[in-house]
C-alpha positions in Angstrom: -0.1 39.5 -16.3 -2.3 37.4 -18.5 0.6 35.4 -20.1 1.4 34.4 -16.4 -2.1 33.2 -16.1 -1.9 31.2 -18.9 1.5 29.5 -17.8 -0.1 28.7 -14.2 -3.4 27.4 -16.2 -1.1 25.1 -18.4 0.6 23.9 -15.4 -2.1 23.0 -13.5 -3.7 21.3 -16.6 -0.5 19.3 -16.6 -0.4 18.6 -12.9 -3.8 17.2 -13.0 -3.2 14.9 -15.9 -0.1 13.5 -13.7 -2.3 12.9 -10.7 -5.0 11.3 -12.9 -2.2 9.2 -14.6 -0.4 8.4 -11.0 -4.0 7.4 -9.7 -4.4 4.8 -12.4 -1.1 3.4 -12.0 -1.8 2.9 -8.4 -4.8 1.2 -9.0 -3.2 -1.2 -11.6 -0.1 -1.8 -8.8 -2.9 -2.5 -6.1 -4.6 -5.4 -8.7 -1.2 -6.7 -9.1 -0.6 -6.8 -5.6 -3.8 -8.1 -4.9 -3.3 -10.9 -7.5 0.0 -11.9 -6.3 -1.5 -12.2 -2.5 -4.3 -14.5 -3.9 -1.7 -16.5 -5.5 0.5 -17.2 -2.7 -2.2 -17.6 -0.2 -3.3 -20.5 -2.6 0.2 -21.8 -2.8 1.0 -21.2 1.0 -2.5 -22.5 2.2 -0.9 -24.0 5.4 0.8 -21.1 6.4 -1.0 -19.0 9.0 -1.3 -15.4 7.7 -4.2 -14.1 9.9 -1.8 -12.4 12.4 1.6 -10.9 11.3 4.7 -12.6 12.6 8.2 -11.3 13.1 10.8 -12.2 10.7 13.4 -14.8 12.1 16.5 -13.8 14.0 18.6 -16.1 11.3 16.9 -13.8 8.2 17.4 -10.6 9.9 21.3 -11.6 10.6 21.4 -12.4 6.8 19.8 -9.3 6.2 19.9 -6.7 8.8 17.7 -4.4 6.9 14.7 -6.5 7.5 14.9 -5.6 11.2 13.0 -2.3 10.3 10.3 -4.6 9.2 10.3 -6.4 12.5 9.9 -3.1 14.5 7.1 -2.4 12.0 5.4 -5.6 12.6 5.7 -5.2 16.6 4.3 -1.7 16.4 1.3 -2.8 14.7 0.6 -5.4 17.0 1.0 -3.4 20.1 -1.5 -0.7 18.4 -4.1 -3.5 17.3 -3.9 -5.0 20.9 -4.6 -1.4 22.6 -7.6 -0.7 20.6 -8.1 -2.8 17.4 -7.3 0.2 15.2 -4.3 1.3 13.4 -4.3 5.1 12.8 -4.1 6.1 9.2 -1.5 9.2 9.2 -3.2 12.2 7.4 -0.5 12.1 4.6 -1.6 8.3 3.6 -5.5 8.8 4.1 -6.0 9.6 0.4 -3.9 6.6 -0.9 -5.6 4.4 1.6 -9.1 5.7 0.6 -7.8 5.0 -3.1 -6.9 1.6 -2.0 -10.0 0.9 -0.3 -12.2 2.0 -2.8 -10.4 0.2 -5.8 -12.3 -2.4 -7.4 -10.3 -5.8 -8.0 -10.5 -7.4 -11.5 -12.8 -10.4 -11.6 -9.8 -12.9 -12.3 -7.7 -11.4 -9.4 -10.8 -12.5 -6.9 -10.5 -16.2 -8.2 
């Protein structure tokens, strides 16, 4: 019984360390995405990005997998027109909270 408990305790410690590592990697990825968005925002200053827009039919014809993104954009547009809020699914709530609370590096903001 004690051996079983030690195994479970060890497994719990291992999973806790993995979770901490994954959260750190997620935060790093968020910073990189924010940096990339900032750079793209500066290089494409004349492109309107306030409102999402559908991917062109020509692009979808070349890469049919992009149709899924058009469906998602349409869904977001319809949800935001209804009440202005897009619901966060429970399984994504923790990731959303981590994303919202992750501070950006100073160099990512400029």
